[in-house]
C-alpha positions in Angstrom: 0.0 0.0 0.0 3.0 2.3 -0.1 2.0 3.3 -3.6 -1.3 4.9 -2.4 0.6 6.9 0.2 3.1 8.1 -2.4 0.3 9.3 -4.7 -1.2 11.2 -1.8 2.1 12.9 -0.9 2.8 13.7 -4.6 -0.7 15.2 -4.9 -0.1 17.4 -1.8 3.3 18.6 -3.2 1.7 19.4 -6.5 -1.0 21.5 -4.7 1.7 23.4 -2.8 3.6 24.2 -6.0 0.4 25.3 -7.8 -0.5 27.6 -4.9 3.0 29.1 -4.9 2.9 29.7 -8.6 -0.5 31.2 -8.4 0.8 33.9 -6.1 3.5 35.0 -8.6 2.4 37.8 -11.0 2.5 36.9 -14.6 5.0 38.6 -16.9 3.3 41.1 -19.1 3.8 41.1 -22.9 5.6 44.5 -22.8 8.1 43.4 -20.1 8.6 40.1 -22.0 9.4 42.1 -25.1 11.8 44.4 -23.2 13.6 41.4 -21.8 13.9 39.8 -25.2 15.4 43.1 -26.6 17.8 43.3 -23.7 18.9 39.7 -24.2 19.4 40.2 -27.9 21.5 43.4 -27.4 23.6 41.5 -24.8 24.2 38.8 -27.4 25.1 41.3 -30.1 27.6 42.9 -27.8 29.1 39.6 -26.9 29.5 38.6 -30.6 31.0 42.0 -31.5 33.6 41.6 -28.7 34.4 38.0 -29.8 34.9 39.2 -33.4 37.2 42.0 -32.3 39.3 39.6 -30.2 39.5 37.3 -33.1 40.6 40.1 -35.5 43.2 41.3 -33.0 44.6 37.8 -32.6 44.7 37.2 -36.4 46.5 40.5 -37.0 49.0 40.0 -34.2 49.8 36.4 -35.3 50.0 36.8 -39.0 50.9 40.4 -39.6 54.1 40.5 -41.6 55.3 41.9 -44.9 56.0 39.9 -48.0 59.6 41.0 -48.9 61.8 38.5 -50.7 
């Protein structure tokens, strides 16, 4: 009969989680859009920095004249 007890405890845990989530305010569409824009800008900055580091490493490693 342990399975029946497990179901009951799982049900109670699920009710507690549902109650806790119900108290949290939902994220509005405008704040969601703002967060997406902020995340996208952060990724753009990260990519730009990575490209600059790559360009600096390439120019430092392979920068030489071609005299014979």
